[in-house]
Every structure is written in structure tokens, then in C-alpha cells.
C-alpha positions as CSV (number, residue, x, y, z in Angstrom):
1,X,-4.2,9.8,35.4
2,X,-0.5,10.0,34.5
3,X,0.0,7.8,31.5
4,X,3.1,9.7,30.4
5,X,6.0,9.4,32.8
6,X,9.8,8.9,32.9
7,X,9.6,5.3,31.7
8,X,7.5,6.0,28.6
9,X,9.4,5.3,25.4
10,X,6.8,6.0,22.8
11,X,3.3,7.4,22.3
12,X,1.3,6.3,19.3
13,X,-2.2,7.7,18.3
14,X,-4.0,6.1,15.4
15,X,-7.5,6.7,14.1
16,X,-9.5,6.4,10.9
17,X,-12.2,8.6,9.5
18,X,-14.7,8.1,6.6
19,X,-16.3,10.9,4.6
20,X,-19.4,9.6,2.9
21,X,-19.9,12.6,0.7
22,X,-16.7,11.9,-1.3
23,X,-16.4,8.2,-0.5
24,X,-12.9,8.6,1.1
25,X,-11.2,7.1,4.1
26,X,-8.3,8.7,5.9
27,X,-6.0,6.8,8.3
28,X,-3.9,9.0,10.6
29,X,-0.9,7.8,12.7
30,X,0.8,10.2,15.0
31,X,3.8,9.0,17.0
32,X,6.2,10.5,19.5
33,X,9.2,8.5,20.5
34,X,11.5,9.5,23.3
35,X,15.2,8.6,22.9
36,X,17.6,7.5,25.6
37,X,19.4,10.9,25.5
38,X,16.2,12.8,26.2
39,X,15.2,14.1,22.8
40,X,12.1,13.1,20.9
41,X,11.3,12.0,17.4
42,X,8.0,13.0,15.9
43,X,6.3,11.2,13.1
44,X,3.0,12.0,11.4
45,X,1.4,10.0,8.6
46,X,-1.8,10.6,6.7
47,X,-3.1,8.1,4.2
48,X,-6.2,8.9,2.1
49,X,-7.8,6.1,0.1
50,X,-11.0,5.0,-1.5
51,X,-12.1,1.7,-0.1
52,X,-15.4,1.3,-2.0
53,X,-14.1,1.9,-5.5
54,X,-16.8,0.1,-7.5
55,X,-19.8,2.3,-7.0
56,X,-22.1,3.8,-9.6
57,X,-23.4,2.8,-13.1
58,X,-20.0,1.7,-14.5
59,X,-19.1,-0.6,-11.6
60,X,-19.6,-3.9,-13.5
61,X,-17.5,-2.6,-16.5
62,X,-14.7,-1.6,-14.1
63,X,-14.7,-5.0,-12.4
64,X,-14.7,-6.8,-15.7
65,X,-11.7,-4.8,-16.9
66,X,-9.9,-5.3,-13.6
67,X,-10.4,-9.1,-13.9
68,X,-9.1,-9.0,-17.5
69,X,-6.1,-7.0,-16.4
70,X,-5.3,-9.6,-13.6
71,X,-5.7,-12.5,-16.0
72,X,-3.4,-10.8,-18.5
73,X,-0.8,-10.0,-15.9
74,X,-0.7,-13.6,-14.6
75,X,-0.4,-14.9,-18.2
76,X,2.5,-12.5,-18.9
77,X,4.3,-13.5,-15.7
78,X,3.9,-17.2,-16.5
79,X,5.0,-16.7,-20.1
80,X,8.1,-14.7,-19.2
81,X,9.0,-17.2,-16.4
82,X,8.9,-20.1,-18.9
83,X,11.1,-18.1,-21.3
84,X,13.6,-17.6,-18.5
85,X,13.6,-21.3,-17.7
86,X,14.0,-22.2,-21.3
87,X,16.6,-19.6,-22.4
88,X,18.5,-19.3,-19.1
89,X,21.3,-16.7,-19.4
90,X,20.5,-16.0,-23.0
91,X,17.2,-14.4,-21.9
92,X,19.1,-11.7,-20.0
93,X,21.5,-11.0,-22.8
94,X,18.7,-9.8,-25.2
95,X,18.1,-6.1,-25.0
96,X,14.3,-6.3,-25.3
97,X,14.0,-8.6,-22.3
98,X,15.6,-6.2,-19.9
């Protein structure tokens, strides 16, 4: 019955909703924290995101481009890492590497 009393330090309410019409999820977090001096701190966070992003006629094209982007990013990281190992401090002295 009484789940809020003098010993309660925080109350957190979290829930998620899905709207199928627009393919969006929302995650809501509401928190109320009670300090030792008797005041309270309120926090309210709403995050809206699209979980099922690859739907429709262009889904395969989007997936292919995302895979290509990931491969290119991994290649670029490896390439720059090898340059740093090879050139050491000289790498950071060049303007275009910063």
C-alpha cells in the first residue's frame, strides 16, 4: 500500500511504447530522487528511435551501402593505425593528419 515512505531514496519509472503507424519506438524514464536534506531532484528523459530501419523496397540497397560504409571505415582505421605505428611522432606533426 505505502511504497513511498521516509526511507525511500529514489523512485524510477521506465516504459517503452511502439507506434506501428510511423515505425517509431519511444523510451521514457522518469526519476525522482530524494536528497538527505529533504529536497528532491527530478529527471525526465524521452528517447525516440526507429528500431526497424530497413523496411520497404529500398531495404537491400540501404543494407548494402551500410555494409560498404562499415568495411570502408574499418579499412580507414587500420590504414591510419599502421601509419601512426610507422611514422610515430612525425604523423602528428603533419597538418593534414590532425
